[in-house]
C-alpha positions in Angstrom: -126.6 -21.5 -13.1 -129.5 -19.0 -12.8 -130.7 -18.5 -9.3 -134.4 -18.5 -8.5 -135.5 -16.0 -5.9 -138.7 -16.0 -3.8 -140.4 -12.9 -2.7 -143.0 -12.4 0.1 -144.7 -9.0 -0.2 -147.2 -7.0 1.7 -148.9 -3.6 1.0 -149.6 -1.2 3.9 -151.9 1.7 3.1 -151.1 4.7 5.3 -153.9 5.6 7.7 -152.4 9.0 8.7 -154.0 12.1 7.1 -152.3 15.5 7.4 -153.6 18.8 5.9 -153.7 17.0 2.6 -153.6 13.2 2.0 -150.1 12.1 0.7 -150.2 10.8 -2.8 -148.4 7.6 -2.0 -148.8 4.1 -0.4 -146.2 2.3 1.7 -145.0 -1.1 0.3 -142.7 -3.7 1.8 -141.4 -7.0 0.5 -139.0 -9.7 1.8 -136.7 -11.3 -0.8 -135.2 -14.8 -0.4 -133.0 -16.8 -2.7 -133.5 -20.4 -4.0 -132.0 -21.8 -0.8 -134.7 -19.8 1.2 -132.0 -17.5 2.5 -132.6 -13.8 2.8 -131.1 -11.5 0.1 -129.7 -8.8 2.4 -128.1 -5.4 1.8 -128.5 -5.6 -1.9 -130.1 -3.3 -4.5 -133.0 -4.8 -6.4 -134.8 -3.4 -9.4 -138.6 -3.2 -9.1 -141.5 -2.2 -11.4 -144.8 -1.5 -9.7 -148.1 -1.4 -11.6 -151.6 -0.5 -10.4 -154.1 -2.8 -12.3 -157.8 -2.0 -12.6 -160.6 -4.5 -12.6 -158.8 -7.8 -12.3 -155.4 -9.4 -11.8 -154.8 -9.1 -15.6 -156.6 -5.7 -16.0 -155.4 -2.5 -17.5 -152.4 -0.8 -15.9 -153.6 2.7 -14.9 -150.2 3.6 -13.3 -146.7 2.2 -13.7 -143.4 3.2 -12.0 -140.0 1.9 -11.3 -137.8 2.0 -8.2 -134.4 0.6 -7.1 -134.6 0.0 -3.3 -132.0 -1.8 -1.2 -132.8 -4.7 1.1 -131.9 -4.4 4.7 -130.1 -6.9 7.0 -133.4 -8.8 7.2 -133.9 -9.0 3.4 -136.7 -6.3 3.6 -137.2 -3.6 1.1 -139.4 -0.6 1.9 -140.7 1.9 -0.7 -143.5 4.3 -1.3 -145.6 3.7 -4.3 -146.2 7.0 -6.0 -142.7 8.4 -5.5 -140.8 6.3 -8.1 -139.9 7.0 -11.7 -143.2 7.2 -13.6 -143.4 5.0 -16.7 -147.1 5.7 -17.4 -150.2 7.0 -15.8 -150.9 9.5 -13.0 -151.1 8.2 -9.5 -153.0 11.3 -8.3 -155.9 10.7 -10.7 -156.7 7.1 -9.8 -160.4 6.8 -8.8 -160.2 4.3 -6.0 -164.0 4.1 -5.6 -164.6 3.3 -9.3 -163.4 -0.3 -9.4 -161.3 -3.0 -7.7 -157.5 -2.6 -8.0 -154.5 -4.9 -7.9 -150.8 -4.2 -7.2 -148.5 -6.0 -9.6 -144.8 -6.2 -8.7 -142.0 -7.2 -11.0 -138.5 -7.7 -9.5 -134.9 -8.0 -10.8 -132.9 -9.3 -7.8 -129.7 -8.0 -9.4 -130.8 -4.4 -9.4 -131.5 -4.1 -13.1 -134.6 -4.2 -15.3 -134.6 -7.9 -16.2 -137.6 -8.6 -14.1 -137.8 -12.4 -13.2 -140.1 -12.3 -10.3 -143.8 -11.3 -10.7 -146.6 -11.2 -8.1 -150.1 -9.7 -8.2 -152.2 -9.0 -5.1 -155.6 -7.5 -4.8 -156.1 -4.3 -2.7 -158.8 -5.7 -0.3 -159.5 -2.3 1.1 -159.9 1.1 -0.6 -157.0 3.5 0.3 -159.3 5.7 2.3 -156.9 8.6 2.9 -156.6 9.0 -0.9 -160.3 8.4 -1.7 -161.3 11.0 1.0 -159.5 13.7 -1.0 -162.4 13.8 -3.4 -164.4 15.4 -0.7 -162.2 18.5 -1.0 -163.4 19.2 -4.5 -167.2 18.8 -3.8 -168.9 22.2 -4.5 -172.4 23.3 -5.1 -175.7 21.6 -4.1 -175.8 17.8 -3.5 -179.1 16.4 -4.8 -180.2 13.1 -3.1 -183.2 11.0 -3.8 -184.6 9.0 -0.9 -185.0 5.3 -1.8 -185.7 3.8 1.7 -189.0 1.8 1.3 -189.8 2.3 5.0 -189.5 6.1 4.7 -191.4 6.0 1.4 -194.4 4.3 3.1 -194.4 6.7 6.1 -196.5 9.8 6.6 -193.2 11.9 6.7 -192.7 11.2 3.0 -195.7 13.4 2.2 -194.4 16.5 4.1 -193.8 19.4 1.6 -191.9 22.7 1.8 -195.3 24.4 2.2 -196.1 22.3 5.2 -192.8 23.2 6.9 -193.2 26.9 6.1 -196.6 26.8 7.9 -195.6 25.0 11.0 -195.3 28.2 13.1 -198.1 30.1 11.4 -200.5 30.0 14.2 -201.8 32.4 16.9 -201.9 31.9 20.6 -205.4 32.1 22.2 -205.0 34.1 25.4 -208.7 34.0 26.3 -209.6 32.5 29.7 -212.4 30.4 28.1 -213.7 29.1 24.8 -216.8 30.8 23.6 -219.5 29.7 21.1 -217.5 30.8 18.2 -214.5 28.7 19.3 -216.8 25.7 19.8 -218.2 26.1 16.3 -214.7 26.4 15.0 -214.0 23.0 16.5 -216.9 21.5 14.6 -219.3 21.1 17.4 -222.8 22.6 17.9 -222.6 25.7 20.1 -225.3 26.2 22.8 -226.2 25.5 26.3 -225.7 21.8 25.8 -223.3 20.4 23.3 -224.2 16.9 22.0 -221.4 14.9 20.4 -222.4 13.1 17.2 -219.0 12.3 15.7 -218.8 8.5 15.3 -215.0 8.6 15.5 -215.2 10.3 18.9 -218.0 7.9 20.0 -215.8 4.9 19.3 -212.7 6.4 21.1 -211.6 6.0 24.7 -212.3 9.7 25.3 -216.0 9.1 25.0 -215.8 7.2 28.3 -214.5 10.1 30.4 -217.0 11.0 33.1 -217.6 14.1 35.2 -215.9 12.3 38.2 -212.8 11.8 36.0 -212.6 15.4 35.1 -213.1 16.5 38.7 -210.1 14.5 39.7 -207.7 15.7 37.0 -206.2 18.3 39.2 -206.0 16.2 42.4 -202.3 16.0 42.4 -199.3 17.7 44.0 -196.6 19.7 42.1 -193.0 18.5 42.7 -190.9 21.6 43.2 -187.7 19.7 43.6 -184.9 20.5 41.2 -184.2 16.8 40.5 -185.9 13.5 40.6 -184.9 11.4 43.7 -184.9 7.7 44.4 -188.5 7.8 45.5 -189.5 9.4 42.2 -187.5 6.8 40.2 -189.3 4.0 42.1 -192.6 5.7 41.4 -191.8 5.5 37.7 -191.4 1.7 37.9 -187.6 1.6 37.7 -185.0 0.2 40.1 -183.6 3.1 42.2 -179.9 3.2 43.0 -176.6 4.9 42.3 -176.5 3.3 38.9 -178.7 1.4 36.4 -177.8 -2.3 36.4 -178.4 -5.1 33.9 -181.8 -5.9 35.5 -183.0 -2.3 35.1 -181.8 -2.3 31.5 -183.6 -5.5 30.8 -186.8 -4.0 32.4 -186.5 -1.1 29.9 -186.6 -3.5 27.0 -183.0 -3.3 26.0 -180.3 -6.1 25.6 -177.4 -5.4 27.9 -173.9 -6.2 26.7 -170.3 -6.0 28.0 -169.5 -3.8 25.0 -171.5 -0.9 26.3 -174.0 -1.0 23.5 -177.5 -2.3 23.1 -176.4 -5.2 20.9 -173.9 -7.9 20.4 -170.1 -7.9 20.3 -167.2 -9.8 18.7 -166.4 -13.0 20.5 -169.9 -13.5 21.8 -171.3 -17.1 21.7 -174.6 -16.3 20.0 -176.9 -17.6 17.2 -175.5 -21.1 17.0 -171.9 -19.9 16.6 -169.5 -17.0 17.6 -169.9 -13.4 16.5 -166.9 -12.1 14.5 -168.2 -8.8 13.0 -170.8 -6.3 14.2 -172.3 -3.0 13.0 -175.2 -0.6 14.0 -173.9 -0.7 17.6 -174.0 -4.5 17.7 -177.6 -4.8 16.3 -176.4 -6.6 13.2 -173.4 -8.6 12.2 -171.9 -12.0 11.1 -171.6 -15.3 13.0 -169.0 -18.1 12.3 -169.7 -21.7 13.0 -168.0 -23.1 16.1 -166.1 -25.7 14.0 -164.6 -26.2 10.5 -167.0 -28.3 8.5 -164.3 -30.1 6.5 -163.1 -32.3 9.3 -159.7 -30.8 9.2 -158.5 -32.4 6.0 -160.0 -29.8 3.5 -162.5 -30.3 0.7 -162.8 -29.1 -2.9 -164.8 -26.0 -3.8 -167.1 -27.8 -6.2 -167.4 -31.2 -8.0 -167.9 -29.5 -11.4 -164.7 -27.5 -11.9 -164.9 -26.7 -15.6 -168.2 -24.8 -15.6 -168.4 -21.0 -15.0 -171.4 -20.2 -12.8 -171.1 -16.5 -13.5 -172.2 -13.2 -11.8 -174.6 -15.0 -9.4 -171.6 -16.6 -7.6 -169.0 -13.8 -7.9 -170.1 -11.3 -5.2 -167.3 -10.3 -2.9 -169.7 -9.5 0.0 -172.9 -11.6 -0.5 -171.9 -15.1 0.4 -175.5 -16.2 0.9 -176.4 -15.6 -2.8 -173.1 -17.1 -3.9 -173.8 -20.3 -2.0 -177.3 -20.6 -3.5 -175.8 -20.4 -7.0 -173.1 -22.9 -6.1 -175.5 -25.5 -4.9 -177.9 -24.9 -7.8 -175.0 -25.6 -10.2 -173.5 -28.6 -8.3 -175.2 -30.3 -5.3 -172.4 -32.9 -4.9 -172.1 -33.8 -1.2 -169.0 -32.9 0.9 -168.1 -29.9 -1.2 -167.5 -26.4 0.3 -170.9 -25.0 -0.8 -173.1 -28.0 0.0 -171.4 -28.5 3.5 -172.4 -25.0 4.5 -175.9 -25.1 2.8 -176.8 -28.3 4.7 -175.3 -27.2 8.1 -177.8 -26.7 10.9 -175.5 -25.6 13.8 -177.5 -24.3 16.8 -180.7 -25.3 15.1 -180.3 -22.6 12.4 -180.6 -23.5 8.6 -179.5 -20.2 7.1 -175.7 -20.9 7.1 -173.7 -20.3 4.0 -170.1 -20.2 2.7 -168.8 -16.7 3.3 -167.9 -14.4 0.4 -164.3 -13.2 0.0 -164.8 -9.9 2.0 -166.8 -11.7 4.7 -163.9 -14.1 5.1 -161.5 -11.2 5.3 -163.6 -9.9 8.3 -163.3 -13.3 9.9 -159.5 -13.2 9.5 -159.4 -9.7 11.1 -161.1 -11.2 14.2 -159.2 -14.5 14.1 -157.2 -13.8 17.3 -160.3 -13.0 19.4 -162.4 -15.9 17.9 -159.6 -18.5 18.5 -159.0 -17.3 22.1 -162.7 -17.3 23.0 -163.2 -20.8 21.5 -160.1 -22.2 23.1 -161.2 -21.0 26.5 -165.0 -21.5 26.4 -164.9 -24.6 28.4 -166.2 -26.7 25.5 -163.6 -29.1 24.2 -165.8 -29.9 21.2 -165.4 -26.4 19.7 -162.6 -25.8 17.2 -160.5 -22.5 17.3 -158.9 -21.2 14.1 -155.4 -22.9 14.2 -153.7 -22.4 10.8 -150.4 -23.8 12.1 -152.0 -27.2 12.6 -154.0 -27.8 9.4 -151.8 -29.7 7.0 -152.3 -30.3 4.1 -154.5 -27.2 3.8 -152.0 -24.8 5.2 -154.5 -22.4 6.7 -156.5 -21.8 3.5 -160.2 -21.2 3.8 -162.6 -21.3 0.8 -164.8 -18.3 0.1 -167.9 -18.6 -2.1 -166.6 -16.0 -4.6 -166.0 -17.6 -8.0 -163.1 -16.2 -10.1 -163.0 -18.1 -13.4 -164.6 -21.3 -14.6 -162.0 -23.4 -12.8 -161.0 -21.0 -10.0 -162.4 -19.5 -6.9 -161.1 -17.1 -4.2 -159.7 -18.4 -0.9 -158.1 -16.7 2.1 -154.8 -17.8 3.6 -155.0 -17.4 7.4 -151.3 -17.8 7.8 -150.1 -14.9 5.5 -153.3 -12.9 5.7 -153.7 -12.8 1.9 -156.5 -13.5 -0.5 -156.0 -15.2 -3.8 -157.7 -17.7 -6.1 -157.0 -21.3 -6.7 -158.3 -24.3 -8.7 -161.7 -25.5 -7.5 -160.2 -29.0 -7.2 -157.8 -27.8 -4.4 -158.6 -28.7 -0.8 -159.2 -25.9 1.6 -160.9 -25.6 5.0 -164.5 -24.6 5.3 -166.1 -22.5 8.1 -169.8 -21.6 7.7 -171.3 -18.1 8.3 -174.7 -16.7 9.0 -175.9 -13.1 9.4 -178.1 -11.5 12.1 
């Protein structure tokens, strides 16, 4: 009787870069038999393919290897070092598209592959992609497209302007004479009468002789530093250090993360922060609870219709959710639950895209710990071990095919797609 084997696999991209990036990726897999027992100390035949574009895309590189499982049923190999069947691993342009790793396994050590699995590479292999910097030569031309910069006065500065910045002379005279006054645009003479309407409307027009007489009525501080008295004179709190009160008086937001913004695990914006960037000025917030009530819901009520590109972004969950609700507004579905959610008084919640959900998984430990110990028994940490029948699966808003959408498994830390009729958990996201 033919045995059926199960394989659990994971890809680890090396983060160590030496003088040159190694042309390989680490890969590990655990192999079990039909009785769920580990297949140990046994050679297995494997064929590894790098697919471009989709889980059924073109194989840009294929190799074979015959690793041996260890006492724990684990095989470890390095993709890029096997026997090449086709393609060139060193020429893969990782920034050009999305890529998938397809593994085919023969548990007997031959080439009769009976086990097949495909997993998307959720992050670009940065050590390999960074190698392209070594070949950049010549001048890099860049066109500024920032609308804020485009509308500023700086956008009009030319090379001629910068060349003339220091083309001036220093006037060493002790006074300004009639020629100098005329050069400034005023009428030279015993009495100069200001007729400029711009000056007349300015605050300078109100300066009196008394004001000018008092300009030099001050003392010069010859100390080599500013002391506590000087700090107090500037309106700040003097002391050995600047505390949160002083920071707030300066107009900044103090935080425990040492930045001027927010941090992962902070209860903020109607939920809990799970991702930040720009020193905490921006990021993503997760709802304090799952919106499905713990039993899971379907992705959509209309599972046979392909929404298309407007619902297939891997990072723009807000736009995906708008497209989902426009196509199907059935209540109690993943998209409509998030679209109608108003946690914390905010109405801009949405179903996170696949990559946004990956960021939530990466912070799952911190988020669960914070919510479990926030003193509010009503909040719900991420507990994938207690979520039958959904088994730790959370819907993303990223559509795959007409009947499929991407979800993230918080138990295994993997992203894959399933039928839109399946029940998965739902946790809303909003951006700040």
